[in-house]
C-alpha positions in Angstrom: -29.1 -15.1 11.4 -28.9 -15.1 7.7 -31.6 -13.1 5.8 -33.9 -13.9 3.0 -34.2 -10.3 2.0 -32.3 -9.3 -1.0 -31.6 -5.6 0.3 -28.0 -4.9 1.2 -26.7 -1.6 2.2 -23.0 -2.5 2.9 -20.6 -3.7 0.2 -19.2 -6.4 2.7 -23.0 -7.7 3.8 -22.7 -11.4 4.0 -26.5 -11.8 2.9 -27.6 -13.6 -0.1 -31.0 -14.8 -1.2 -32.3 -18.5 -0.2 -30.7 -21.0 -2.5 -32.3 -23.7 -4.5 -31.2 -27.3 -4.5 -29.5 -26.8 -7.9 -25.9 -25.6 -7.9 -25.4 -23.3 -10.8 -21.6 -22.4 -11.6 -20.2 -19.5 -9.5 -19.1 -16.3 -11.2 -15.4 -15.6 -11.1 -14.4 -12.9 -8.5 -12.0 -10.0 -9.0 -9.0 -9.5 -6.8 -10.2 -8.0 -3.5 -8.3 -5.4 -1.5 -6.8 -6.8 1.8 -8.7 -5.4 4.7 -6.7 -6.0 8.2 -7.7 -5.4 11.6 -7.3 -1.6 11.8 -9.8 -1.4 8.9 -12.6 -3.4 10.6 -11.9 -1.7 14.0 -12.4 1.6 12.3 -15.5 0.1 10.5 -17.1 -0.9 13.9 -17.1 2.8 14.8 -18.6 3.8 11.5 -21.4 1.1 11.7 -22.1 2.0 15.4 -22.9 5.5 14.3 -25.3 4.2 11.8 -27.0 2.0 14.3 -27.4 4.8 16.8 -29.1 6.8 14.1 -31.4 4.0 12.8 -31.2 0.4 13.9 -32.6 -1.1 10.6 -31.9 -4.7 9.8 -29.0 -3.5 7.4 -27.3 -1.4 9.9 -27.6 -3.9 12.5 -26.3 -6.7 10.4 -23.2 -4.5 9.0 -22.3 -3.7 12.6 -22.3 -7.2 13.7 -20.3 -8.4 10.7 -17.5 -5.8 11.6 -17.5 -6.8 15.1 -17.3 -10.4 14.2 -14.4 -9.9 12.0 -12.4 -8.0 14.7 -13.4 -10.8 17.2 -12.2 -13.5 14.7 -8.9 -11.9 14.2 -8.5 -11.7 18.1 -9.3 -15.4 18.7 -6.6 -16.5 15.9 -4.1 -14.0 17.5 -4.7 -15.5 20.9 -3.2 -18.7 19.7 0.2 -17.3 19.2 0.2 -14.1 21.5 -1.1 -14.1 25.2 -1.1 -10.2 25.4 -4.2 -9.5 27.1 -5.2 -6.6 24.8 -6.8 -9.5 22.5 -9.2 -10.8 25.2 -9.9 -7.0 26.1 -11.0 -6.2 22.5 -13.2 -9.1 22.4 -14.7 -8.4 25.7 -15.4 -4.9 25.1 -17.7 -5.7 22.2 -19.2 -8.9 23.7 -22.1 -7.2 25.2 -23.0 -5.0 22.0 -22.6 -8.2 19.8 -25.0 -10.2 21.8 -27.5 -7.4 22.1 -27.5 -6.8 18.4 -27.6 -10.6 17.9 -30.9 -11.0 19.6 -32.3 -7.9 17.5 -31.0 -9.4 14.4 -32.4 -12.8 15.0 -35.9 -11.2 15.4 -35.5 -9.2 12.4 -34.5 -12.1 10.2 -37.5 -14.2 11.6 -39.7 -11.6 10.6 -38.5 -11.8 7.0 -38.6 -15.5 6.8 -42.3 -15.7 8.1 -43.2 -13.2 5.4 -41.4 -15.2 2.6 -43.0 -18.3 3.7 -46.6 -17.1 4.0 -47.5 -14.9 6.9 -50.6 -14.0 5.2 -51.9 -17.6 4.6 -53.0 -18.3 8.0 -53.6 -17.3 11.6 -50.3 -18.9 13.0 -48.0 -16.8 10.4 -50.0 -13.6 11.5 -49.6 -14.2 15.0 -46.0 -15.1 14.9 -45.3 -11.9 13.0 -47.2 -9.8 15.4 -45.3 -11.3 18.4 -41.9 -10.7 16.6 -42.7 -7.2 15.8 -43.5 -6.5 19.4 -40.3 -8.2 20.5 -38.4 -6.2 18.0 -39.5 -2.9 19.6 -38.2 -4.1 23.1 -34.8 -5.4 21.7 -34.3 -2.6 19.6 -34.4 -0.2 22.7 -32.3 -2.6 24.5 -29.6 -2.5 21.8 -29.6 1.1 21.6 -28.9 1.4 25.3 -26.0 -0.8 25.0 -24.8 1.0 21.8 -24.8 4.3 23.6 -22.5 2.9 26.4 -20.1 1.5 24.0 -16.5 2.5 25.0 -15.2 4.2 21.9 -12.0 5.7 23.5 -10.8 2.4 24.7 -11.6 0.7 21.3 -9.4 3.3 19.6 -6.6 2.8 22.0 -6.9 -0.9 21.6 -6.7 -0.3 17.8 -3.4 1.3 18.2 -1.9 -1.6 20.4 -3.3 -4.3 18.3 -2.1 -2.8 15.1 1.4 -3.5 16.3 0.8 -6.9 17.7 -1.0 -8.0 14.7 2.4 -7.8 12.8 3.5 -11.0 14.5 1.5 -12.7 12.0 2.2 -11.0 8.7 -0.6 -11.7 6.0 0.6 -14.4 3.5 3.5 -15.6 5.8 4.1 -19.2 6.8 2.7 -18.6 10.5 -0.5 -17.2 8.6 -0.5 -20.4 6.6 -0.1 -22.5 9.7 -3.1 -20.8 11.6 -5.2 -21.0 8.5 -4.6 -24.8 8.3 -5.7 -25.1 11.9 -9.0 -23.3 11.3 -9.6 -25.5 8.2 -9.0 -28.7 10.3 -11.5 -27.4 12.8 -14.1 -26.6 10.3 -13.7 -29.8 8.4 -14.1 -31.9 11.5 -17.3 -29.9 12.3 -18.3 -30.7 8.6 -17.8 -34.4 9.1 -19.9 -34.4 12.3 -22.8 -32.7 10.8 -23.0 -34.7 7.8 -23.7 -37.8 10.1 -26.9 -36.3 11.4 -29.5 -33.6 10.6 -29.8 -32.4 14.2 -29.7 -28.8 14.9 -26.5 -28.6 17.1 -24.0 -30.1 14.8 -25.0 -27.8 11.9 -25.0 -24.9 14.0 -21.5 -25.6 15.0 -20.6 -25.9 11.7 -21.9 -22.7 10.8 -19.6 -21.1 13.4 -16.5 -23.2 12.2 -17.0 -22.0 8.6 -17.4 -18.3 9.7 -14.1 -18.6 11.6 -12.5 -20.2 8.8 -13.6 -17.7 6.2 -12.6 -14.8 8.4 -9.1 -16.3 9.0 -8.5 -16.8 5.3 -9.7 -13.3 4.7 -7.4 -11.6 7.3 -4.4 -13.9 7.0 -4.3 -15.2 3.4 -5.7 -12.4 1.2 -4.6 -14.0 -2.0 -6.4 -17.2 -1.2 -9.5 -15.2 -0.1 -9.6 -13.4 -3.5 -10.0 -16.9 -5.1 -12.1 -18.6 -2.5 -14.4 -15.7 -1.3 -17.6 -16.5 -3.2 -17.6 -20.1 -2.2 -16.9 -19.4 1.4 -19.6 -16.8 1.4 -21.9 -19.2 -0.1 -21.4 -22.0 2.3 -21.8 -19.5 5.1 -25.0 -18.2 3.8 -26.4 -21.8 3.3 -25.4 -22.6 6.9 -27.0 -19.4 8.1 -30.2 -19.9 6.5 -30.4 -23.6 8.0 -29.9 -21.9 11.4 -32.5 -19.4 10.7 -34.9 -22.0 9.7 -34.1 -24.1 12.9 -35.0 -21.1 15.0 -38.0 -20.5 13.2 -39.0 -24.2 13.7 -38.6 -23.7 17.4 -40.8 -20.6 17.3 -43.8 -22.7 15.5 -43.3 -25.5 18.0 -44.0 -23.1 20.7 -46.9 -21.5 18.9 -48.4 -25.0 18.5 -48.2 -25.7 22.2 -49.9 -22.4 22.8 -52.6 -23.4 20.5 -52.3 -20.2 18.5 -53.8 -21.7 15.5 -54.6 -25.3 14.2 -51.9 -25.1 11.4 -48.5 -25.9 13.0 -48.1 -28.9 10.9 -48.3 -27.0 7.6 -45.6 -24.5 8.9 -43.4 -27.4 10.2 -43.6 -29.1 6.8 -42.7 -25.9 4.8 -39.8 -25.0 7.1 -38.4 -28.8 7.2 -38.6 -28.5 3.1 -36.6 -25.2 3.0 -34.1 -26.8 5.2 -33.7 -29.9 3.3 -33.2 -27.8 0.2 -30.4 -26.0 1.6 -28.7 -29.2 3.1 -29.0 -30.9 -0.1 -27.3 -27.6 -1.9 -24.4 -27.8 0.9 -23.9 -31.5 0.3 -23.7 -31.1 -3.6 -20.9 -28.3 -3.0 -18.9 -30.2 -0.4 -18.9 -33.9 -1.4 -17.4 -36.0 -4.1 -14.4 -35.1 -6.6 -15.4 -31.5 -6.6 -15.7 -30.9 -3.1 -14.9 -27.4 -1.8 -13.1 -28.9 1.3 -10.7 -30.9 -0.9 -10.1 -28.0 -3.3 -9.1 -25.5 -0.2 -7.0 -28.3 1.3 -5.0 -28.8 -1.8 -4.1 -25.1 -2.0 -2.9 -24.9 1.5 0.6 -26.0 2.8 1.5 -29.7 3.0 4.4 -31.9 3.8 7.6 -29.9 4.4 6.0 -26.6 3.8 3.6 -27.3 6.6 6.3 -28.4 8.9 8.1 -25.0 8.1 4.9 -23.3 9.0 4.4 -25.1 12.2 7.9 -23.8 13.2 7.2 -20.4 12.1 4.0 -20.4 14.5 6.1 -21.6 17.3 8.6 -19.0 16.7 5.8 -16.4 16.5 4.6 -17.6 19.9 8.1 -17.3 21.4 8.5 -13.7 20.0 5.3 -12.7 21.4 5.5 -14.3 24.9 9.2 -14.5 25.8 10.7 -11.6 27.5 14.3 -12.7 26.9 14.5 -14.1 23.2 18.1 -13.9 23.0 18.8 -15.8 26.0 16.4 -18.4 25.1 18.0 -18.6 21.6 21.4 -19.3 23.1 20.1 -22.0 25.5 18.2 -23.5 22.6 21.4 -24.0 20.6 23.4 -25.5 23.2 20.4 -27.6 24.2 20.1 -29.1 20.7 23.7 -29.7 20.4 23.6 -31.7 23.8 20.5 -33.6 22.4 22.4 -34.6 19.3 25.4 -35.7 21.2 23.4 -37.9 23.6 21.5 -39.5 20.9 24.7 -40.3 19.0 26.1 -41.8 22.3 22.8 -43.9 22.8 22.7 -42.4 26.2 19.0 -43.1 26.8 16.5 -45.3 24.9 13.9 -42.7 24.9 16.1 -40.3 22.8 15.7 -42.7 19.7 11.9 -42.3 19.6 11.0 -40.6 16.1 9.0 -37.8 17.7 11.4 -36.8 20.8 13.4 -34.3 18.4 10.2 -32.5 17.3 9.1 -32.2 20.9 12.6 -31.2 22.1 12.9 -28.5 19.4 9.5 -27.3 20.4 10.4 -27.0 24.0 13.8 -25.5 23.2 12.1 -22.5 21.3 9.4 -22.1 23.9 10.9 -22.7 27.1 11.2 -19.0 27.7 7.5 -18.2 27.4 6.1 -16.1 30.2 9.6 -16.4 32.1 10.0 -12.9 33.2 11.4 -13.9 36.6 8.7 -12.0 38.7 6.5 -15.0 39.4 7.6 -18.1 41.3 5.0 -20.0 39.2 6.2 -18.8 35.8 6.9 -22.3 34.6 3.4 -23.7 35.8 1.9 -20.8 34.0 3.8 -21.4 30.8 2.7 -24.9 31.0 -1.0 -23.9 31.1 -0.5 -21.3 28.4 0.8 -23.8 26.2 -1.8 -26.4 26.8 -4.3 -23.6 26.2 -3.2 -23.3 22.6 -4.4 -25.2 19.6 -2.2 -28.2 18.9 -0.3 -27.5 15.7 -0.8 -29.6 12.6 1.2 -32.9 12.4 1.6 -33.0 16.2 -0.3 -35.2 18.5 -2.0 -34.3 21.7 0.5 -36.7 23.6 3.6 -34.9 22.0 2.2 -31.4 22.8 1.5 -32.3 26.4 5.1 -33.8 26.6 6.6 -30.6 25.5 4.5 -28.6 27.7 5.8 -30.7 30.7 9.2 -30.4 29.5 8.7 -26.5 29.5 7.2 -26.8 33.1 10.4 -28.5 34.6 13.1 -27.0 32.5 13.9 -25.0 35.7 12.9 -24.7 39.3 11.7 -27.8 41.2 12.4 -31.1 39.6 9.7 -33.4 38.6 8.6 -35.9 41.3 6.9 -39.2 40.8 4.1 -38.1 43.1 3.7 -34.4 41.6 0.3 -33.6 40.9 -0.5 -33.9 37.2 3.0 -35.2 36.3 2.2 -38.5 38.2 -0.8 -39.1 35.8 1.6 -39.6 32.9 2.5 -43.0 31.6 6.2 -44.1 33.0 7.6 -43.7 29.4 6.2 -40.1 29.2 7.5 -39.2 32.5 11.0 -40.4 31.6 10.9 -38.5 28.3 10.1 -35.3 30.3 12.8 -35.9 32.8 15.3 -36.5 30.2 14.3 -33.6 27.9 14.0 -31.2 30.9 17.2 -32.3 32.1 19.0 -31.5 28.8 17.5 -28.0 29.1 18.6 -27.6 32.5 22.1 -28.5 31.8 22.0 -26.1 28.7 21.0 -23.1 31.0 23.8 -24.0 33.4 26.4 -24.1 30.6 25.2 -20.9 29.3 25.5 -19.1 32.8 29.0 -20.6 32.9 30.1 -18.9 29.8 29.4 -21.0 27.0 27.6 -19.3 24.2 25.3 -20.8 21.7 28.1 -21.2 19.0 30.4 -23.2 21.4 31.8 -26.5 20.1 30.5 -29.3 22.3 32.1 -32.8 22.1 31.1 -36.1 23.9 32.1 -39.6 24.5 30.8 -42.5 26.6 32.8 -44.7 28.8 31.8 -47.8 30.8 31.3 -45.5 33.8 30.4 -41.9 32.7 29.4 -39.6 29.8 32.2 -37.1 29.3 31.2 -33.6 27.7 33.7 -31.0 26.5 32.5 -27.4 26.0 34.7 -24.6 24.6 34.3 -21.5 26.8 33.8 -23.5 30.0 36.0 -22.4 32.8 37.4 -24.6 35.7 36.3 -22.6 38.8 34.6 -23.7 42.1 31.6 -21.6 41.0 31.4 -23.2 37.8 31.6 -26.6 39.4 28.7 -25.8 41.7 26.5 -24.4 39.1 27.0 -27.3 36.8 26.3 -29.7 39.7 22.9 -28.3 40.1 22.2 -28.1 36.3 23.1 -31.6 35.5 21.4 -33.2 38.5 18.1 -34.0 36.8 19.9 -35.5 33.8 22.3 -37.5 35.7 19.6 -39.1 37.7 17.3 -39.9 34.8 20.2 -41.2 32.8 21.6 -43.2 35.9 25.0 -42.3 34.8 27.6 -39.6 36.0 28.0 -36.6 33.6 31.6 -35.4 33.6 32.0 -31.8 32.1 35.3 -30.6 31.0 36.4 -27.3 29.4 36.9 -27.9 25.8 39.8 -26.5 23.4 39.5 -23.0 22.4 38.4 -22.2 18.8 40.6 -19.5 17.3 38.7 -16.6 15.6 39.9 -15.2 12.3 39.9 -11.4 12.4 39.8 -9.7 9.1 42.4 -6.9 8.5 41.2 -3.5 7.8 40.7 -2.7 3.9 43.0 0.0 4.0 46.0 -2.0 5.4 48.5 -3.3 2.9 50.1 -5.6 5.3 50.2 -9.4 4.2 47.7 -11.6 6.1 49.3 -13.3 8.9 49.5 -17.2 8.9 46.9 -18.2 11.7 47.2 -21.5 13.5 44.7 -24.1 12.5 41.7 -24.4 14.6 42.0 -27.0 17.2 39.5 -29.8 17.2 
């Protein structure tokens, strides 16, 4: 809950006083120091000590803010990093966060009742008395949970997650991509909330704005220095709307219990306060001066957004791929094969505009979770990828197609009656089989000695597609491996693939600097 009190013990408290419908200019904010995950994990322990000594409203609020920031960072990082430590960190603080939340809601409700006139009628007095009794019970419960908080595990997790957080450096392209994702989520919730005055959409918007704010704070500190006042103001407005919704429910319950004959008066006062804040929110977020428009204009777009999406996929690959060098080699071979097959018009599906993006994603991510220990690692990889947020500029269909391509890049081949795969449209099935087949062939070529820098050439005859690869050897073992690797692609293209060793590329070796011998005349590199 937000609070109508003007007291604030902590410099990072999110409280502001209730707003009027008027929107005065916001003061300019100085540059703020970037506080990353380790700072907030340490702050949790400091604020925990304060709560254990005295669970007053400010102490409870500040501990919840510190926990929320840590959990927000973890939620963002889970989108690129499957390490279980992120989930463990969120879980270890969940029970304490919820216990403090119940206590905090009661404390804030008391402050709102005092502000709205607890001394005016019997209902206000009765509500206040009931909440004070409830606060004593919830305070004891919160203290018991706080006493059991596992500080040792929390400190150990801080050291682990400090290293893993480096996968997404503050201000980097991947940080920009994740921020755009949070922006789009919150903006969608904003659009839904504006279509109604019902409680749930506005509550969801409040949560979305919190997540967006803490993502900007952690990942784009320079943006946050400029946006913090407005972000905080929207969060406070939405928090107060939520507080008033909770208070409205309390007065309804009191009216049903016939505590007094004045529920209508309380209902109107609460409704008016709520309307004031909703009107202020609309003034800040609609029209030409909309904050949402201002923020989006300062986030990456166009080619930079494409680069940010690519950076996000690479971050996921670094986090979840146990063999990144091998994956990169296979990926380079696979992209060369794709370009050759597109040039040869080997399959109509390869001419689709989105196919290259889908394939590049699969080429980067096909090693995710492939530790070789689990027979179902490909299935797990698909589930992991589908559990991630869809990157900006991707469609749900493209992302699913990419996940299925990763699923079938090795192991059993896709079958028309395979569960899940059978639900795809025929054109999607063909695309998955084609792209997965290219990856399978690339894997086989790497195992046969073709490296990522090898020169590949291709030509198409009436009866077959002929591919040449430098570094390929002509042995029975190679032939058997290639036969298995090309089977899916051959059956999908409905045309034989003939693979031949290509001409060797001579490497120029530089002479040592101290040698005075003339440079030898090297033979021209063969095509």
